[in-house]
C-alpha positions as CSV (number, residue, x, y, z in Angstrom):
1,X,109.5,152.3,89.4
2,X,110.8,152.0,85.9
3,X,109.4,149.5,83.3
4,X,112.4,147.2,83.6
5,X,112.0,146.8,87.3
6,X,108.3,146.1,86.9
7,X,109.1,143.4,84.3
8,X,111.7,141.8,86.5
9,X,109.3,141.8,89.5
10,X,106.5,140.3,87.4
11,X,108.9,137.7,85.9
12,X,110.2,136.8,89.4
13,X,106.7,136.4,90.7
14,X,105.7,134.2,87.8
15,X,108.8,132.0,88.3
16,X,108.1,131.7,92.0
17,X,104.5,130.7,91.3
18,X,105.5,128.1,88.8
19,X,108.1,126.7,91.2
20,X,105.6,126.5,94.1
21,X,102.9,124.8,92.0
22,X,105.5,122.4,90.4
23,X,106.6,121.3,93.9
24,X,103.2,120.6,95.2
25,X,102.8,116.9,96.3
26,X,100.3,114.9,94.2
27,X,98.4,112.7,96.6
28,X,97.3,110.4,93.7
29,X,100.9,109.2,93.2
30,X,101.9,108.7,96.8
31,X,103.0,105.2,97.8
32,X,100.8,103.4,100.4
33,X,102.1,102.5,103.9
34,X,101.8,98.7,104.1
35,X,102.8,96.9,107.3
36,X,100.9,93.6,106.8
37,X,100.3,91.4,103.8
38,X,97.9,88.4,103.9
39,X,97.8,85.7,101.2
40,X,94.5,83.9,101.3
41,X,94.4,80.5,99.5
42,X,91.3,78.3,98.9
43,X,91.6,75.0,97.1
44,X,89.3,74.9,94.1
45,X,87.9,71.5,95.3
46,X,87.0,73.0,98.7
47,X,89.5,70.8,100.6
48,X,91.7,73.6,101.9
49,X,91.3,77.2,103.0
50,X,93.9,79.2,104.9
51,X,95.4,82.7,105.2
52,X,99.2,83.3,105.6
53,X,100.5,86.6,107.1
54,X,103.7,88.7,106.6
55,X,103.8,91.4,109.3
56,X,106.2,94.3,109.9
57,X,104.5,96.6,112.3
58,X,107.5,99.0,112.8
59,X,108.2,99.2,109.0
60,X,111.6,99.2,107.3
61,X,114.4,99.0,109.8
62,X,113.8,98.2,113.4
63,X,112.7,94.6,114.1
64,X,112.5,92.0,111.3
65,X,109.1,91.0,110.0
66,X,107.3,87.9,111.2
67,X,106.4,85.6,108.3
68,X,104.2,82.5,108.2
69,X,105.4,79.7,106.1
70,X,102.9,78.8,103.4
71,X,102.3,75.0,103.5
72,X,100.2,73.6,100.7
73,X,99.0,70.1,99.7
74,X,100.7,68.7,96.5
75,X,99.0,68.5,93.2
76,X,96.1,70.9,93.8
77,X,94.8,74.2,92.5
78,X,94.1,77.2,94.7
79,X,92.3,80.5,94.2
80,X,94.5,83.2,95.8
81,X,94.0,86.8,96.8
82,X,96.4,89.2,98.5
83,X,95.2,91.7,101.1
84,X,97.2,94.7,102.3
85,X,96.9,96.5,105.6
86,X,98.4,99.5,107.3
87,X,98.6,98.5,111.0
88,X,100.7,101.6,112.0
89,X,97.3,103.3,112.5
90,X,94.7,102.6,115.1
91,X,92.3,101.2,114.0
92,X,94.2,99.4,111.3
93,X,93.4,100.4,107.7
94,X,92.6,97.8,105.1
95,X,93.9,99.4,101.9
96,X,93.1,96.5,99.6
97,X,89.9,98.2,98.3
98,X,91.9,101.4,97.5
99,X,94.5,99.3,95.6
100,X,91.6,97.6,93.7
101,X,89.9,100.9,93.0
102,X,93.3,102.2,91.6
103,X,94.0,99.0,89.7
104,X,95.3,100.9,86.7
105,X,98.1,102.3,88.8
106,X,99.0,99.1,90.6
107,X,100.5,95.8,89.6
108,X,101.4,92.7,91.7
109,X,104.5,90.7,90.6
110,X,105.2,87.2,91.8
111,X,108.6,85.6,91.7
112,X,109.0,81.9,92.5
113,X,112.4,81.1,94.0
114,X,114.1,77.7,94.4
115,X,113.0,74.3,93.2
116,X,109.4,75.0,94.1
117,X,106.8,73.0,92.1
118,X,104.3,75.9,91.9
119,X,102.8,78.0,89.1
120,X,101.0,81.2,89.5
121,X,98.7,82.7,86.8
122,X,96.6,85.8,87.0
123,X,92.8,85.6,87.1
124,X,92.0,89.3,87.1
125,X,92.9,92.5,85.1
126,X,92.7,96.2,85.7
127,X,89.8,98.3,84.4
128,X,91.6,98.6,81.0
129,X,92.1,94.9,80.6
130,X,95.8,95.1,81.5
131,X,97.6,92.9,84.2
132,X,96.7,93.6,87.8
133,X,97.2,90.2,89.5
134,X,95.6,90.8,92.9
135,X,93.7,87.5,92.3
136,X,95.6,84.5,91.0
137,X,95.5,80.7,90.6
138,X,98.2,78.8,92.3
139,X,98.9,75.2,91.1
140,X,101.1,72.9,93.1
141,X,103.0,69.9,91.8
142,X,105.0,67.3,93.7
143,X,106.4,68.0,97.1
144,X,109.1,70.8,97.1
145,X,110.3,73.9,98.9
146,X,111.2,77.4,98.0
147,X,109.7,80.9,98.3
148,X,107.4,83.3,96.6
149,X,108.4,87.0,96.4
150,X,105.3,89.3,96.1
151,X,105.9,92.8,94.9
152,X,103.2,95.5,94.8
153,X,104.2,98.1,92.2
154,X,102.8,101.6,92.1
155,X,102.5,103.5,88.7
156,X,103.9,100.7,86.5
157,X,104.0,101.3,82.8
158,X,101.6,98.6,81.8
159,X,102.1,99.4,78.1
160,X,105.7,98.0,78.2
161,X,106.4,94.4,77.4
162,X,108.6,94.1,80.6
163,X,106.1,95.9,82.9
164,X,107.0,93.9,86.0
165,X,110.1,96.1,86.7
166,X,108.5,99.5,86.1
167,X,107.1,101.9,88.7
168,X,108.0,102.2,92.4
169,X,107.6,99.5,95.0
170,X,104.8,99.9,97.5
171,X,105.5,96.6,99.2
172,X,107.8,93.6,98.7
173,X,107.4,90.5,100.8
174,X,108.7,87.0,100.7
175,X,106.9,83.9,101.9
176,X,108.7,80.6,102.4
177,X,106.6,77.9,100.7
178,X,106.4,74.2,101.2
179,X,104.4,71.9,99.0
180,X,103.8,68.6,100.9
């Protein structure tokens, strides 16, 4: 075999190796499978405690999700936490702890829609002191209706001023909300 053929063979082998390694899936950046989202709300004065569920056991497509309306008393403060589950497996998998452990690569975004008298402020941060928002404080005003869209973002760029639209979407759910 001549020297040129050996060089071409080695170069081909090197390129093939780089291509195979470059295409390997990185499990740390994989989006989670989320079929169920639970919002737990507890009034800071102890007068109210309830969980509300969004459930889509067959995932995107198929049947529409079932969603509980969130009904809250007017003019109160609530400590809120969101929980995430994969109920496509048996037994179901609570992936909230994994999301918390990977808080630097996750971000929850809340969008209040309609004339809803509700404010949502974060009460937690990731391990670097940047926004995470798994735990929040909800404050209701006078009676009103609307909805809250909750988006779990994966690998957001938390260094950007408009971080809420960065990264991919792990889950996006909308709860109808009534303040009464």
